[in-house]
C-alpha positions as CSV (number, residue, x, y, z in Angstrom):
1,M,33.8,113.8,-46.4
2,D,30.4,115.3,-47.2
3,S,27.8,115.4,-44.4
4,R,24.2,114.6,-44.8
5,P,21.4,116.7,-43.2
6,V,20.0,115.2,-40.0
7,H,16.3,114.4,-40.2
8,N,14.5,114.2,-36.9
9,Q,12.0,111.4,-37.3
10,K,8.8,111.6,-35.3
11,I,7.3,108.4,-34.0
12,I,3.6,108.7,-33.4
13,Q,1.7,106.0,-31.4
14,C,-1.7,105.1,-32.9
15,F,-4.5,102.9,-31.8
16,W,-7.4,101.1,-33.3
17,R,-10.5,101.7,-31.2
18,L,-13.6,99.6,-30.8
19,P,-17.0,101.2,-31.5
20,C,-19.7,101.7,-28.8
21,Q,-22.0,98.8,-28.0
22,D,-24.9,100.1,-30.2
23,Q,-22.6,101.0,-33.1
24,I,-20.6,99.4,-35.9
25,K,-17.2,100.6,-37.1
26,I,-16.8,100.7,-40.9
27,S,-13.1,100.8,-41.8
28,C,-12.8,101.9,-45.4
29,D,-10.0,102.3,-47.9
30,G,-9.7,102.9,-51.6
31,C,-6.8,102.4,-54.0
32,S,-5.9,102.7,-57.6
33,K,-2.9,101.1,-59.3
34,G,-1.9,104.3,-61.0
35,N,-3.8,107.6,-60.6
36,P,-5.9,107.0,-62.5
37,G,-5.6,103.3,-62.7
38,L,-7.4,100.1,-61.8
39,G,-9.2,100.9,-58.6
40,G,-10.6,98.9,-55.7
41,A,-12.6,99.6,-52.6
42,G,-12.1,97.8,-49.3
43,I,-14.4,97.7,-46.3
44,V,-14.1,95.9,-43.0
45,I,-17.1,96.1,-40.6
46,R,-16.7,95.3,-36.9
47,D,-18.9,95.4,-33.8
48,Y,-18.2,96.6,-30.3
49,K,-16.5,93.2,-29.4
50,G,-14.2,93.5,-32.3
51,E,-15.9,90.7,-34.2
52,T,-15.8,91.1,-38.0
53,L,-19.4,91.3,-39.3
54,A,-18.4,91.7,-42.9
55,A,-15.4,92.3,-45.2
56,M,-15.8,93.5,-48.8
57,S,-13.6,94.0,-51.8
58,V,-15.0,95.7,-54.9
59,G,-13.5,96.2,-58.3
60,L,-14.0,99.8,-59.5
61,G,-12.4,99.7,-62.9
62,I,-10.3,102.7,-64.0
63,C,-10.6,105.5,-61.4
64,T,-8.5,107.9,-59.3
65,N,-7.6,107.1,-55.7
66,F,-9.9,109.8,-54.4
67,V,-12.9,108.3,-56.3
68,A,-12.0,104.8,-54.8
69,E,-11.9,106.3,-51.3
70,L,-15.4,107.9,-51.8
71,F,-16.8,104.6,-53.1
72,A,-15.4,102.7,-50.2
73,I,-17.2,104.9,-47.7
74,I,-20.5,104.8,-49.7
75,L,-20.3,101.0,-50.1
76,G,-19.7,100.5,-46.3
77,L,-22.6,102.8,-45.4
78,E,-24.9,101.0,-47.9
79,W,-24.0,97.7,-46.2
80,A,-24.9,99.3,-42.8
81,L,-28.3,100.5,-44.2
82,E,-29.1,97.1,-45.9
83,N,-28.3,95.3,-42.6
84,G,-30.2,97.5,-40.3
85,C,-27.2,99.0,-38.5
86,R,-28.5,102.5,-37.8
87,R,-25.4,103.9,-35.9
88,S,-22.3,103.7,-37.9
89,W,-18.8,105.0,-37.4
90,V,-16.8,105.4,-40.6
91,A,-13.0,105.4,-40.3
92,S,-10.9,106.3,-43.3
93,D,-7.3,107.4,-43.9
94,S,-8.4,109.8,-46.7
95,A,-8.7,113.4,-45.3
96,A,-10.2,114.6,-48.6
97,A,-12.9,111.9,-48.7
98,I,-13.8,112.4,-45.1
99,R,-14.0,116.2,-45.6
100,C,-16.5,115.7,-48.5
101,F,-18.9,113.8,-46.2
102,W,-18.3,116.1,-43.1
103,K,-19.1,119.2,-45.1
104,D,-21.9,117.4,-47.0
105,K,-20.2,118.3,-50.3
106,V,-20.0,114.9,-52.0
107,P,-19.5,114.8,-55.7
108,L,-22.6,114.6,-57.9
109,F,-21.9,111.0,-59.1
110,I,-22.6,109.7,-55.6
111,R,-24.8,112.4,-54.2
112,A,-28.1,110.5,-54.6
113,R,-26.7,107.5,-52.8
114,W,-25.3,109.7,-50.0
115,N,-28.6,111.5,-49.6
116,N,-30.4,108.2,-49.2
117,I,-27.9,107.0,-46.6
118,K,-27.8,110.1,-44.5
119,R,-31.6,110.2,-44.1
120,S,-31.6,106.8,-42.5
121,L,-28.4,106.5,-40.5
122,C,-26.7,108.2,-37.6
123,I,-23.1,108.5,-38.9
124,S,-19.8,109.7,-37.3
125,F,-16.6,110.0,-39.2
126,S,-13.0,109.7,-38.1
127,L,-9.7,110.3,-40.0
128,V,-7.3,107.6,-39.0
129,Y,-3.7,106.9,-39.8
130,R,-3.1,104.2,-42.4
131,E,-1.1,102.3,-39.9
132,C,-4.4,101.6,-38.1
133,N,-6.4,100.9,-41.3
134,F,-4.4,98.0,-42.8
135,A,-7.3,95.5,-42.9
136,A,-9.3,97.8,-45.2
137,D,-6.2,98.5,-47.2
138,T,-5.8,94.7,-47.8
139,M,-9.4,94.5,-49.0
140,A,-9.0,97.6,-51.3
141,K,-5.9,96.1,-52.9
142,R,-7.7,92.9,-53.5
143,G,-10.6,94.9,-55.0
144,A,-8.2,96.6,-57.5
145,S,-7.4,93.1,-59.0
146,L,-11.2,92.3,-59.5
147,P,-13.0,93.2,-62.7
148,L,-15.2,96.3,-62.8
149,G,-18.4,95.7,-60.7
150,T,-17.2,92.5,-59.1
151,R,-17.8,92.3,-55.4
152,E,-16.4,89.8,-52.9
153,T,-18.3,89.9,-49.6
154,F,-17.6,87.8,-46.6
155,N,-19.9,87.7,-43.5
156,H,-16.9,86.8,-41.3
157,K,-13.2,87.5,-41.2
158,P,-11.7,85.8,-44.2
159,A,-8.7,83.6,-43.4
160,F,-6.3,85.7,-45.4
161,L,-7.3,88.9,-43.5
162,V,-5.3,90.3,-40.6
163,V,-7.3,92.8,-38.6
164,E,-6.3,95.5,-36.2
165,N,-6.2,94.6,-32.5
166,P,-7.7,97.1,-30.1
167,D,-5.2,96.0,-27.5
168,S,-2.2,96.8,-29.6
169,T,-0.2,100.0,-30.2
170,Y,0.8,100.8,-33.8
171,F,3.5,103.2,-34.8
172,R,3.7,105.9,-37.5
173,F,7.1,107.2,-38.6
174,S,7.2,110.7,-40.1
């Protein structure tokens, strides 16, 4: 009888945190059905009480997953700018996308938009586990099924969307 190697699986607890009282939390995700493939951006914006202020799905056409992640962040921050939310906390599960913004090295195709945003907003960024970013993931997948340039925006939590609960513990298995 052959034996199989034993893999020690790590279980990591993760939590979805509320933003501060004078801040909004922008949970962002991007996806592409193939890499490159049909892409979508998903954004869920919540206040300090956990209320959903907005949820958005955007069809990006053919793009890579990385490009979709970048657009999700930009679109979320543009919503904050348009709605007068000066203090924004961006949460994304893409380390590469977050790093671009942290280091102020965003690609040329979105640099003008980023420069306009960063002049007007006070922004913090967090890298989060995907297990605590499932609402934005749902919106991104919905966006990937939309035609290029099509945007669905809700000014409340849509009935189909399940959002993270700040009182719950989520688990990541690695």
